[in-house]
C-alpha positions as CSV (number, residue, x, y, z in Angstrom):
1,M,-0.9,-6.9,-13.5
2,T,-2.0,-7.4,-10.0
3,T,-4.4,-5.3,-8.0
4,V,-4.5,-5.7,-4.2
5,E,-6.5,-3.9,-1.5
6,L,-4.6,-3.3,1.7
7,S,-5.6,-2.2,5.2
8,V,-3.3,0.6,6.2
9,T,-2.7,1.5,9.9
10,G,-1.1,4.5,11.5
11,M,-2.5,7.2,9.3
12,H,-3.6,10.3,11.1
13,C,-4.4,12.9,8.5
14,A,-4.9,13.4,4.7
15,S,-1.2,14.2,4.4
16,C,-0.3,10.7,5.6
17,A,-2.5,9.2,2.8
18,S,-1.0,11.6,0.2
19,L,2.6,10.8,1.3
20,I,1.9,7.0,0.9
21,E,0.4,7.6,-2.6
22,E,3.3,9.8,-3.7
23,V,6.0,7.5,-2.6
24,L,4.3,4.4,-4.0
25,A,3.8,6.2,-7.3
26,E,7.6,6.6,-7.6
27,Q,8.3,2.8,-7.2
28,P,9.3,0.8,-10.2
29,G,6.5,-1.4,-11.5
30,L,3.7,0.4,-9.6
31,V,0.9,1.3,-12.0
32,A,-1.6,3.0,-9.6
33,A,-2.0,3.6,-5.9
34,E,-5.1,5.1,-4.2
35,V,-5.0,5.6,-0.4
36,D,-8.2,6.5,1.5
37,L,-7.7,7.9,5.0
38,A,-11.3,7.5,6.1
39,S,-11.5,3.8,5.3
40,E,-7.8,3.1,6.1
41,R,-7.5,1.3,2.8
42,A,-5.1,1.4,-0.1
43,Q,-5.7,-0.1,-3.5
44,V,-2.5,-0.7,-5.5
45,T,-1.9,-2.1,-8.9
46,F,1.5,-3.3,-9.9
47,D,3.3,-5.2,-12.6
48,D,4.1,-8.4,-10.9
49,T,7.0,-9.0,-13.3
50,V,8.7,-6.0,-11.9
51,T,7.7,-5.9,-8.2
52,D,5.6,-7.8,-5.7
53,L,3.3,-7.2,-2.7
54,G,6.1,-7.6,-0.2
55,A,8.0,-4.8,-1.8
56,V,4.9,-2.6,-1.8
57,Q,4.4,-3.3,1.9
58,A,8.0,-2.7,2.6
59,V,7.7,0.8,1.2
60,I,4.7,1.5,3.3
61,A,6.5,0.2,6.4
62,E,9.6,2.4,5.7
63,L,7.2,5.4,5.9
64,G,6.1,4.3,9.3
65,Y,2.7,2.7,8.5
66,G,1.4,-0.8,8.8
67,S,-0.3,-2.7,6.0
68,S,-1.9,-6.1,5.4
69,P,-3.9,-7.5,2.5
70,R,-7.7,-7.2,3.0
71,G,-9.7,-10.3,2.7
72,D,-6.9,-12.7,3.4
73,P,-6.9,-13.5,7.1
74,A,-3.9,-15.8,6.8
75,A,-1.7,-12.9,5.7
76,P,0.4,-11.5,8.6
77,P,0.3,-7.7,9.1
78,T,3.4,-5.7,8.5
C-alpha cells in the first residue's frame, strides 16, 4: 500500500472535493481518498500492485482539476 498527499488545484466548493472523493473511490486499487477543500489537499491510499500515482492523477485531471505530490518539488504538476 502507498499513501500520498497531493496538492489539488481548481476546486471552488465542497461539491468539487466530494466529486473527486467519489470518483477516486470507484477506481480499482484505491483504498481511501480524503479531499479537503480548505487546504487544497488530497490524501490517497492505493494498492500499488493494482494502480499507481499517475493513474490517480489522471483521474483527477479528467475531472478538470490539477494535482501534484506534496513535499516533492521535483514532481511536475498535472
